[in-house]
C-alpha positions as CSV (number, residue, x, y, z in Angstrom):
1,M,95.8,-117.3,182.5
2,T,96.4,-115.1,185.5
3,V,94.8,-111.7,185.8
4,D,96.4,-109.0,187.9
5,K,94.4,-107.8,190.8
6,E,92.2,-105.0,189.7
7,P,92.5,-101.7,191.6
8,F,89.4,-99.9,192.9
9,P,87.9,-97.8,190.1
10,V,88.4,-94.3,191.6
11,A,87.8,-92.5,188.3
12,L,84.6,-94.4,187.7
13,L,83.5,-93.5,191.2
14,L,84.1,-89.8,190.6
15,F,82.2,-89.9,187.4
16,A,79.3,-91.7,189.1
17,L,79.3,-89.3,192.0
18,A,79.0,-86.2,189.9
19,P,75.4,-86.8,188.7
20,T,74.5,-88.5,192.0
21,V,75.4,-85.5,194.1
22,C,73.5,-83.2,191.8
23,L,70.4,-85.3,192.0
24,A,70.8,-85.7,195.7
25,L,70.9,-82.0,196.2
26,M,68.0,-81.4,193.8
27,W,65.5,-83.9,195.3
28,P,64.9,-82.6,198.8
29,T,65.4,-78.9,198.0
30,G,63.5,-78.7,194.6
31,N,66.4,-76.8,193.1
32,D,65.9,-77.4,189.4
33,D,69.3,-76.0,188.5
34,M,70.8,-79.1,190.1
35,W,68.8,-81.3,187.6
36,W,70.7,-79.6,184.7
37,G,73.9,-80.2,186.5
38,A,73.1,-83.9,186.6
39,V,72.0,-83.9,183.0
40,M,75.3,-82.3,182.0
41,A,77.3,-84.8,184.1
42,L,75.4,-87.9,182.8
43,P,77.1,-88.1,179.4
44,F,80.6,-88.1,181.1
45,Y,79.4,-90.8,183.5
46,G,78.1,-92.8,180.5
47,L,81.3,-92.5,178.6
48,A,83.3,-93.5,181.7
49,S,81.1,-96.5,182.3
50,M,81.3,-97.7,178.7
51,H,85.1,-97.2,178.8
52,H,85.3,-99.2,182.0
53,M,83.0,-102.0,180.6
54,I,85.0,-102.2,177.3
55,T,88.6,-102.1,178.7
56,K,88.2,-104.3,181.8
57,P,87.7,-108.1,182.0
58,Y,84.7,-109.8,183.6
59,R,82.0,-107.8,181.8
60,R,79.3,-110.3,182.8
61,Q,80.0,-109.9,186.5
62,R,79.9,-106.1,186.2
63,L,76.6,-106.2,184.4
64,K,75.2,-108.6,186.9
65,A,76.0,-106.3,189.8
66,L,74.8,-103.2,187.9
67,G,71.5,-104.9,187.0
68,G,70.9,-106.3,190.4
69,V,71.4,-103.0,192.2
70,V,69.2,-101.1,189.7
71,L,66.5,-103.7,190.1
72,M,66.7,-103.4,193.9
73,A,66.4,-99.6,193.6
74,V,63.3,-99.9,191.4
75,C,61.8,-102.2,194.0
76,V,62.6,-99.6,196.7
77,W,61.0,-96.8,194.8
78,L,58.0,-99.0,194.0
79,L,57.5,-99.8,197.7
80,F,58.0,-96.2,198.7
81,F,55.4,-95.0,196.3
82,L,52.9,-97.7,197.2
83,I,53.3,-96.9,200.9
84,F,53.5,-93.1,200.8
85,G,51.8,-92.1,197.6
86,H,52.9,-89.5,195.1
87,P,55.7,-87.1,196.1
88,W,53.5,-84.1,195.5
89,H,52.1,-84.6,199.0
90,W,55.3,-85.5,200.8
91,G,56.9,-83.6,203.6
92,S,60.6,-82.8,203.6
93,G,61.4,-85.8,205.8
94,L,60.0,-88.3,203.3
95,F,62.2,-86.7,200.6
96,Y,65.3,-87.3,202.7
97,S,64.2,-90.8,203.6
98,S,63.5,-91.7,200.0
99,L,66.9,-90.3,199.0
100,M,68.6,-92.5,201.6
101,L,66.6,-95.6,200.8
102,C,67.0,-95.4,197.1
103,H,70.8,-95.5,197.5
104,A,70.6,-98.4,200.1
105,P,70.9,-101.0,197.3
106,V,74.4,-99.7,196.5
107,L,75.5,-100.5,200.1
108,V,73.7,-103.9,200.0
109,G,75.2,-104.8,196.6
110,A,78.7,-103.8,197.7
111,Q,78.4,-106.1,200.7
112,V,76.5,-109.0,199.3
113,F,77.6,-109.5,195.7
114,P,81.4,-109.9,196.4
115,Q,80.5,-112.6,199.0
116,H,78.8,-114.6,196.4
117,A,81.4,-114.2,193.7
118,E,82.3,-117.3,191.7
119,A,86.1,-116.5,192.0
120,E,88.3,-114.2,193.9
121,E,89.2,-112.1,190.9
122,H,85.5,-111.3,190.3
123,H,85.3,-109.2,193.5
124,M,86.4,-105.9,192.1
125,A,84.3,-106.5,188.9
126,L,81.2,-106.8,191.1
127,I,82.1,-103.7,193.1
128,S,82.7,-101.8,189.8
129,G,79.2,-102.8,188.7
130,V,77.8,-101.5,192.0
131,V,79.7,-98.2,191.6
132,M,78.3,-97.9,188.0
133,A,74.8,-98.2,189.4
134,L,75.1,-95.2,191.8
135,P,73.4,-92.5,189.7
136,L,70.9,-95.1,188.3
137,C,69.6,-95.8,191.8
138,F,68.0,-92.4,191.9
139,L,67.0,-92.4,188.2
140,S,65.2,-95.7,188.7
141,I,62.3,-93.5,189.9
142,M,61.4,-92.8,186.3
143,P,60.0,-96.2,185.4
144,V,58.1,-96.3,188.7
145,L,56.6,-92.9,188.0
146,L,55.6,-94.0,184.5
147,V,53.9,-97.1,185.8
148,L,52.2,-95.6,188.8
149,G,51.8,-92.0,187.6
């Protein structure tokens, strides 16, 4: 069975960027209105992600990349909180640093996961999983806050 080469998931990227941008604008500025923008965009992101998972092949590879990136983001948040403490006492520089570092697993996953793919046709599936993890990288702060808070 041959599978056509899968194109880059532009629609999925746009649906993942909407809540990510709202959360990225909210975090360093404290603008709570952006939180509600992200909350309104998350259901559309969820529907786009579920549609992508259901209609595309190589579901296991997508989930593996998604889970790996989110797990790396949880570890980044955990280390950040252990080193710098609760965000209540942070300066603005730490907010920007945490924002950049929490999204670093997306870049790492996009570079590393396709290199370790089992087959050539799994490359775009792994990249799609990484794209799906984009808003979840910031939201992975929640379990860390629950555990350490």
